[in-house]
Each structure stands twice: as C-alpha cells, then as structure tokens.
C-alpha positions in Angstrom: 145.9 -10.7 40.6 146.6 -7.7 38.4 150.0 -7.3 39.9 150.9 -10.9 39.3 149.6 -10.7 35.7 151.6 -7.5 35.2 154.7 -9.0 36.6 154.7 -12.5 35.2 152.1 -12.2 32.4 149.7 -14.7 31.2 150.5 -17.2 34.1 148.1 -20.0 34.9 146.9 -20.4 38.5 146.0 -23.2 40.8 143.3 -22.4 43.4 143.0 -24.4 46.7 140.0 -24.0 49.1 141.1 -25.0 52.5 138.5 -26.1 55.0 138.4 -27.7 58.4 139.6 -31.3 58.3 136.9 -34.0 58.9 136.8 -36.6 61.6 136.4 -36.9 65.4 140.1 -36.1 66.0 139.7 -32.5 64.5 136.4 -31.5 66.5 138.5 -29.4 68.9 139.6 -27.0 66.0 136.4 -24.9 66.8 136.7 -21.3 66.1 140.5 -21.4 65.6 140.1 -22.6 61.9 138.8 -20.6 59.1 138.2 -21.3 55.4 140.7 -19.6 53.1 141.7 -19.6 49.5 145.2 -20.3 48.3 146.2 -18.9 44.9 149.3 -20.5 43.5 150.7 -19.2 40.2 152.3 -21.8 37.9 155.4 -20.1 36.7 157.2 -23.1 35.5 156.6 -26.7 34.6 157.4 -29.3 37.4 160.3 -31.5 36.6 161.5 -34.7 38.1 162.7 -33.4 41.6 159.4 -31.5 42.1 157.2 -34.3 41.0 159.2 -37.0 42.9 159.5 -35.1 46.2 156.4 -32.9 46.2 158.7 -29.9 47.0 158.8 -27.1 44.5 162.0 -25.0 43.8 161.6 -21.2 43.4 164.2 -19.3 41.4 163.3 -15.9 42.8 163.7 -14.9 46.4 160.6 -13.9 48.3 162.1 -10.5 48.8 162.8 -9.9 45.0 159.2 -11.2 44.2 157.6 -8.8 46.8 159.5 -5.9 45.6 158.5 -6.6 42.0 154.8 -6.9 42.9 154.9 -3.7 45.0 156.6 -1.7 42.3 154.3 -2.6 39.4 151.9 0.0 38.1 148.5 -1.6 37.9 146.6 1.6 37.0 148.3 2.1 33.6 
C-alpha cells in the first residue's frame, strides 16, 4: 500500500472480499477455495467503454507498473 501511494499518490481504492459461492452446486469447492481480499486502485474515472462493457483499459503495461513499484523507496 505504501508503494502504491508513493507511485500513484493519493489514489482511492476499492476493496473486494471474495468468499466461497453459495448454493448446492458449489458444495464441492471444499478446501480448494480460500477467502481473499482484492485491492483495486482507482487511478482513472471509468468512461463509456468501461461502464458499458465492464472491461477496464489500463494505460500502463504490467511490466512497467511492477518495475515502478519495485523501485520506489518506501523508507524515505
């Protein structure tokens, strides 16, 4: 979280808690499913394409984003 704040600065986040689906058809998930928290930074305002399709466009490649996060100094 510190790295994201240093790289993007003051960004808002959406948090999603994923849990096992409900219903008899999902009873076979058993031990293979685990709860997890997804943290999604909101770095832009969704526009017509994103809102209409439910698909979000990233203007930064995953490799560039990972490099920026790895290289940021969080101690200073």
